[in-house]
N, C-alpha and C positions, 0 to 999 in steps of 0.2 A: 504494500500500500504506500509506504513512504517513497519508494522508488518511482511509482506511478505518479504521485503528486509532484515530486521533483521534476520528472520528465515533462509533465503538463506545464509547469511553470517555466521550464526552460524553452519549450516550444512557443509559449506565449511571449516570452522575452524576445526570442528570435523574430517573431512576427512584429513586435513593437519596434524593433530596430530596422524593419524593412527587409529582413532576410527571408529566404525560403527555408522551410524546415520540414522534414518528413521522418516520422518514427519508423524504424525498420525492425521487422520481426527477427528475433534472435533464436531461431530453431537450429541450434548447432549441437554437435555431440561434445562429450566431456573433453576429448583430446583437443578439439579446436578451441574450446573455451580456455583450456589451460594454456595453449599457445598464445592466445590473445592476452591473457592475464600476464604471462611472462613478458611479452613484448611491451606491454603498457605499465609494467611495474605494479600491477594490482595484486594485493595480498590474496593468498589462497582462501582465506576465510570469507571473502566477498564474492558474490555471484553476479554475473552479468544478466540483466533483464531485457535490455534493448539497446540498440544503437540509434543515433539520430544523425541523419545527413542534413547539413545546413550550409548556407552560403548566399551570396548575392545573386539575384536572378541574372540571367544572361543579358537581358535587356529590360528597361523599365516597363515596356508594354507587354512583357511576357504574360500570356494568359494562364491562369491557374483555376483549378476547381474551387468553387465557393458554395457554401450552403448557408442560406439566410437563417438567422435565428428565429425560432418560433416564440410567440408570446408566452411568458411564464404561466399565465392562466390556462394555456392550452395543454401544458405538459405536467403541471403540478396541481395538487388538490390540497387545500388547507382544511384540516380536520380540527374544529374548535371544540 
C-alpha cells in the first residue's frame, strides 16, 4: 500500500512538472529482480513493485490519452 501511494504521488508530480509518466508492470522472476537490485544498489530486504518510465514529451503537441474526471457525486455515496 505504501509503495502504491508513493508511486501515485510520484506520477502526479511528474504530471505537474509537465513530464510524461507511465507505470510499468513488474512481472519478473526472482533472478531478474535480484539482478536489478544489485545493479541499483537496492538492499535484498526491499522488493520491487513497479517501474515508472518518465520524461519530457517529444514535442509539446504530443497527443496523449486522457480520461475526464467524473463528478464525485457520480462515483461516491455519503452514508449519514
